[in-house]
N, C-alpha and C positions, 0 to 999 in steps of 0.2 A: 504494500500500500504506500502512502505518500507524504509529501511535505511542502512547506512554505515557511518563510520567516514569520508570517502572520499567525502561525499556529500557536504562538504564545497566548493569544486571546481566546483560544478554543475552550469552551466549557462542557460541550456535549459532542460526541461523535456518533454519526448514524451511518450504517453500512448497508449496502446492497449485498446479495449473497452470490448468485452464480456469476462467474466471471470477475468477481471481486474478492471473495474470501475462499471460494472453491472453484474448480474448473467448470466451465460450461458443460463439458462432456459428462460430468457426474449426473447432472439432471437429465440430459437427453439420452445418455447411453446406459445409465444404471437405474435411476429412479422411475422414469416413465416406463421402460420395459418391465421393470419389476411389478408395477401396478397392473399392467395389462396381463402379465402372467398369473398374478394372484387373483384376478377378478373372477374367472370362472368358478374356482373352488369356493370363493367367498359367496358368490351368488347361490351356489348349490346348497351350501351349509347354513347360510344366515339370511336368506331372502325374507323370511317372515319373522325373524327374531327382533325383539324390541331394541337390541343393540344396534342393528343395522337400519332400522326404520327411519331415523332422522336423515341419514345419507340418501336412502331411497326416495323418501318423500320430498327431498329438496329438488329433485329432478322434475322437469315438466311432466304433467300427468300422462301424456301419451307415451313417454319413455319409461315411466315407473309402473306401467301396467303389467309387464312381464319381465322375467330375467333376460329373455332373448332380446327384447326391444331395448332394454336397459344396456346390455352389453354392446349391441350394435351402435347405440348412440355414443357410448364412451369411446369405442374404437374410432368412430367418425370424428369426434372432437379432438382426439389425440392425433390422428393423422393430419388434421388441419392446424394443429398447435393452437387451438382456441382456448383462451384463458377465461373461463367463467368460474364464478365462486363455487357453484355446486360440484363441479368437477374437481377443483382443487381440494375441497373438503373431503371428497371421496378418496382422492389420491393420498392425502395425509393419513386417512384411516387405514388404507391398504399398506402404506409404508411402515406404519407403527409396528406391525408384526415383524417385518424384516429387520427393523432397527433393534427391537427387543430380543430377537433370537440370534442376533449377531450376523445375519446375512448382509446387512447394510451398515457401512461405516462411512461417514462423510469425510472425503479426502481434502482437508484444508490445505491451502498453500502454507509452506513451512513457517512463514513469518507471522501467521495470524494468531496462533495461540500465545506466543510471547508478547505480541503487541496488545492483545486484549488484557493480559495480565499487567502489562506496563501501564495501560490507561487506568485500570482498576486501582493500582497502587498509587497513582497520581490523583485519585478521586474524581476522575472524569467518567461520567456515565456513558455507557455504550448502548446504542439502540439499533434495532434491525428494522429495515423497511424493504420488503420484498414482495413481488407479485404472488409468491407462494403463500398459502394460508398461514396464519399465526401458529396453529398446532403443528404444521409441517416444519416451520422454522424452529420451533422448540425441540422437536424430535431430532432435527439435523444437529443442532448445537449440543444436544445431550449425548450424541453418539458419534463422536469424531475420532479421527486418528491422531489427534493432538495429545499433549500431555499437560493436564489431565484430559481424559476423553470427554468428560462432561464439562462443558464451558458455560452452561447456563447461569452459574452463580456470578459470572462476570458480566452478564447482560441485564440491563435495567428494564427494557421494555421492547415490545415487538409490534410492528405495524404491517398491514397488508392493504390490498385495494378495497377491502370491506370496511375496516375500521378507520381508514385514513383517506381513501380515495385514489384515483388514478395517479400513477407515478410520474406522468409527464405534465401534470398540472401544478402550478405554483401554489394554488390554494390548499393542496394536500399537505405540502410541507409547512405552510403557515399554520394549518390546523394542528399538526403534530406538535409544533413548537408552542402553540398556545396552551397545550396541556402542561407545560413546564414553565410557568411565568417567571420562575426564579432565574431562568437562563435566557437572556435576551437573544432573540433570533438574529439580529443584525450583528454579524461577525462572530457570534458566540457559538454557532453550530457549524460543524464540518460534516458534509455528506460526501461519501465516496461511492462511485458506481462506474461500471464499464459502459453504461448507456449514456451517450452524449445528451440525448433529449431529457433524460432524468436530471443530469447534472445542470443543464440549463434551466430547468424548472426550479430546482432548489436555489440556484443563483438568483432567479427572479423573485424568490421569496425572501431574499436577504441573507441566505446562508452562504458560507464559503463552500465551494463544491469543486471537487477534482475528478478528472477522468482517470480511471484505473485501467491500465493496459497490462494484462497478464498473459503468460504463455498459453496458447490455444485460443485466445480471443481473436476475433476478426480484425483485420487491419483497420486503423482509424480512417475516417473520411478525410479527404484533403482539407487542410486549413484548420483542423481541430487543434493542433498543437500551437497555432498562432493565437487562438481564442481562449484556450483553457490550459490550466496546469495539468499535465499528464504525468501520472505517477505510477511507479512499478514496484517500489520497495516499501519499507516500513513507514507507516504514516506519521511517526514521530520524528523522522529525520528531515533536517533542512541544513542550510549552510552553517548554522551555529552548532550543529551536532558534533560531539567529540568522538574520536576513535574509541575512547574508553567506553562511551555509551553504546556504540555499535557493537563492540566486543561483548558487552554485557548481554545484549539482545541475542547475539548469535553464539553465545558461549558453548552451546552443545555442538556447534559445527566447527568450533576451534579446538575443543578438547581432543587430545590424542593425535592432532595433525602434526605433520613435519613441514616446517615453513622456512623458506630462505628469503631474507631481506637484504638487498644491496643498498649501499650508501648509509650505513648505520654509524653515525658519529654523534658526539654530544650536541644537544640543542638543534637537532635536525629532524626532518620528517621521518627519516629512517629510525631514529631513536624513539620518537613518539609512537611509531607503528609497532616497534618491538615492545614497548611498555604496555600498550593496549592489548596486544596479543598474549603477552606473558601472563596477564591476569586471568586468562581462561584456560590455563593448563594444557598448552600444546605439548606433544610428546618430545619435540625437538625444535629449537629455534636456532637457525644458523644465521649469523651476522657476517656480512661481507663488506669490506671497505678497503681503501688504499693504505690507511695509516694504522699500524699495529697498536700504537698507544691509544688512539681514539676508539678503536674496536674494543680494546680491553676495558676502557672506561665505561662503555655502554654495557658490556657483559657483566662487569663488576657491579654496576648499579642494579641490574636485574636480580642478581643473587643477593646483594646486600639488602635490597628492599624486600626480600623474602618472596619475590614473585615466582622465581623458578629455582630449582636446585642446580648446582653447577653442572651436573651431568646432563642437564637438558639444554644447556647453552653452549654453542660452539662458534668459533670465529674462524674466518678465512680471509686472508689478504687478497684483494682484488683491485687491479687497476684496469678499468674498462677501456682505457685508451690504448692499452697494450694487448694485442691478441695472444702473445705468449703468456701474459699474466692471466688472461681469461681462461686459457686452456689449463693452466696449472690449477687455477681455482676450481674449475669444473671437476678435475681429477680429485682434488681434495674433498669436495662435497661428496663425490661418489664413494670416497673412502669413509665418510662419516655415516652414510645412510643408504640403504638399498632402494629407498623410495622417497619421493618428494610430493607432497600434496599441494603446496602452494608456492609459487615463485613470484615475488614482488620486485620487479625491476624499477627500483626507486632512484638509484644513484644517477647523478648527472652534473654537468658543469654549465656555467654561463659566463663567458669571458669576452672581453672586448679586444683581445689581441689574437691575431691569427697565428696558429702554430700547427705542426703536423704530428701525427702519431708515429711510432717507430715504423709502421708499415706505409707511411706517406699519405695518410688520410687526414683531412682537416679535423682538428682535435675535438670540436664540439660534436660533429657528426660521428666521429669515431667513438666517443665516450657515451653519447646519448642514444645512438642507434646501433652502430656496427658491433660494439662490444656486447650490448644486451642481446642482439640477434645471435651472435656466436654463443654466448653463454646459454641462452635458451635452447638452441639446437643441440648443444652438447649435453644438456641436462634432460633432454626428452626421454631417454630410457628410464630415468628415475620417475618422471611424471607419468609415463605410461604404466609403470609398475604400480603406482598408486591408483590410477584410474581403473586398472584391470581387477583390483580387489573389490569385487561387488559386495562382499560381506562388510567392508569397512566404509565405503563411500558410495553415494548414489551417483549416477551418470551426471556429469557436469559440475560436480563439486571439487574436482581437481582443477585448479585455476592458475592462469598466468595473468599477472597484472602489470601493465606498462604505464608508467607515469607520464602523462602528457600535460597540456595546459590549453586554455582557450586561445593562446597565441597561435595555435595551429590554424585558426580561422583566417589569419592574416597572410600566411605564406604557404603556397603550394610546394610540393617537392620539386626541387630544381634539378632534374635529371641531367640537363645540359651542362650544369656546373655544380655538381654535388660537393666538389672540393672547394668551392667558392674562390676560384682563382681569378675572378674578374671577367669571365666570359659573358657574352650577351645572353640574357635569359630569353627563352621562347615566350611568346605572348601568353600562353596558358600557365606559365611559371612565375609571372610577375605578382607582386603583392596585391592583395585583394582590395586595398583601400588606396585611392589616389590622393587622399588627404594626409598620408603618412609623411613625417618630416624627413629632410635629407639625411639626418644622422641614422635613421632607421635603415635606409636602403644603401647608403654609401659607407659610413663609418670612416675610421682612419685608414689611409692608404688603400682605399677601395674595399675594405673589409668591414662588414657590419656584424658585430657580435649578436645584436638583437635578431637580425635576419637569420643568422646561423642557428641560434637557439630555437626560434619559432619553427624553422624548417625541420629541426630535429624532432620537435613535438608533433609535427605533421607525420614524420616518419614513424613515430611511436604509434599513432593511430593506424597507419597503413600496415605496420607490422602486426598489429592486433587483428586487422581484417585478414591478413594472410594466414595467421595462426588459426583463426576461427575456421577459415575455409578448409584447412588441412586436418585439424585435430578434433573438431567438435564431434564427429562421428565416432571418435575413439574415447569419448567421455571426458575430454579436456576442454574447458571453456577459457576464453581469453577476453579481457576487457582493458581498455585504456581508461585512466582515471585522472581527473583534473582536481588538484588540491585547493585551488583558489590562490589568493595572494597572502603569502606568509613571510615574515621576516626571519629568514634563516641565513646561515653562512653563505648560501648561494648568491645572496644579494650583494656581497661585498665587492665583486669584481665586475659589475655591470657599468655601462656608460653612465656618466653623471646625468646626461639629459634624460635617459630612460628612468633613472632613479627618481628624478624630480617629477617626471610625467606620471610614474606609478603612484608616487605619494599623493599627487593631486587627484588623479583619476579614482583612486581607491580609498580616499580619506574616509575613515569611519567603517571601512569594510575589511580591515586586516583580520586575519584569522591566526589563532595560536597553532603551533605544530600539532597539538592534539586534535584540534578541529580540522586542520589540513589533511591529516591522515584518515579521517572518517570515510571519504570516498574510496580509499584504498581497501579498507576493511569491508565495505559493502561489496565492492567488486570481488574481493577474495572469498567472502564467506556467506553472503546472503543466498540462502538456498532457493529463493524465488527466482533467481537469475539463471538457474541451471539450464533451463531450456530456452533462454532468450536469444533472439537473433541480433540484438543490438550490441554495440561495441563500446559505447562511451558513457562513463559515469561522471556526471557533472559535479561541481563543488557542493551542490545541495544534496548530494547522495542519491540523486535520481538519474535514470537513464535519459539521455538526450541524444539527438542526432548530431554527429559531428558535421563539419563542412563537407560539401560534396566532393571536393578535391582530396579529402582525407579518407573518404569512405569508398572511393572508386576501386572496384575489384581489379580492374586492369592495371591501374597504377600500383596497387598492392603487389600484384604479380611481378610487375616490372622492378619494383624495389626489392622484392625477394631475390630475383635473378641477379641484380646488382650486388646485393649483400653476399650472396654465395660467391660471386666473383671476387669480392674484396676480402673474403675470409678463407677462400679455398675450400668452402664447405659444399661445393657443387656436386660432389659425387653422389647423385641420387637424392640429395637433401630436399630438392624441390618436390619430391614425391613423399614427403613425410607422412 
């Protein structure tokens, strides 16, 4: 589910069901067929019973005259997906047997049960508003696959089209809110649904309302993302959320995992990521960075703070600018663990001076893309080993996270001059804004560190696209994540003009390292993303579309081939 910085005003949360808290397929492929299968036996054994009489008599008289007429009408309504109150009431009655004998369990999206508990702990009432009948809603939430299975103690009230009205009319939402005058409707209520018309009706009634896009939902109509907040993850997450908070929500999906974080040094995003993960008992946390003393400082803090025993923290020296160092580091990691559940490619540089790697690649591109590409491909056997263990992880819970930024939106990948030697860029490789200052595109001696950095962040998204294309079918998911604007040691070597521009542009929007790493942890551990086709987690911890030039599959393939050539990894690596 979802988020916005305005969520601090929320006093009540109201949820749709199918496509929001559970897959649409559950209702269509499980519940509806179950009711049709159970109907003949029910009619034969209970047609004249007082227990069944209220459901029979609610049908129009011509269909309640005989079991055969009744059954034919039910099948006709179901085939046409007609939503009428008397049919929904009957379905709830038929489902009750299946729920109570264990034949039916509601498969909630993995983030739902923890989120309901989080809202309850915060004193925020949770209500349900679904086209399904209230009795059916209560059955669903009383018999889930969550922990605990019965979530009804976490839900304050239930509404359907009978006691509230049609879900696409604003008056229905106003009527619901009127029952709780202590909670003002304007801005105090949040409604979440996969149905755009319902979201718009709630908004007209004065509620905050977000569109929920879950795996298995139909693609959203064009223009929806421009008009509405579209959310896919936990509804309590926004740009102010901390990594510590995300780790607490997904602690069950962190516990026992083996995780590698690059760029772990004091006061960095890497350290904040390690601290957040360590609180949820990973089996092994491997920290990789250039400087041994800085690595040791972070590892010592984890142990000294009592977050992890020393046996669960390991360090590996890694200079991503040097391919020899990358290969040595990958071998060291393979010596520490036979499997790797999560790789977070966090390390990077941002410099205003052009220099080359030992292999002759421009240093920013080498460190921020070529090195992570090589490290990832070398560690794939460990990632595959984790993904293949179906008893330990679900498909898609093995993850690769590449740290990017919204700077990727400004600069396409410059294939004609990836080494930034001053060659003329092709028209489709030029910066996307004509209003950019000269220091952005030119820099000292024809080199722009800003352009180099942002191009490397475009490469991070393209790498993610390439990895997803190759590995998703093997149970390995890949996401790029944008931390937002954070004061870390990375800021110290950027151009003064850029530093001044960032200070002005993002005044009042600076995030702490713990807030900055929150999108990384969503990308790495949110189970609701396991089946996602998307590639980019924004700084508010929600999936967003990256720029078209960074999501282009053909450009991702072109970058993959270039990266293989630069690393000598081309011997079949493109067929990963």
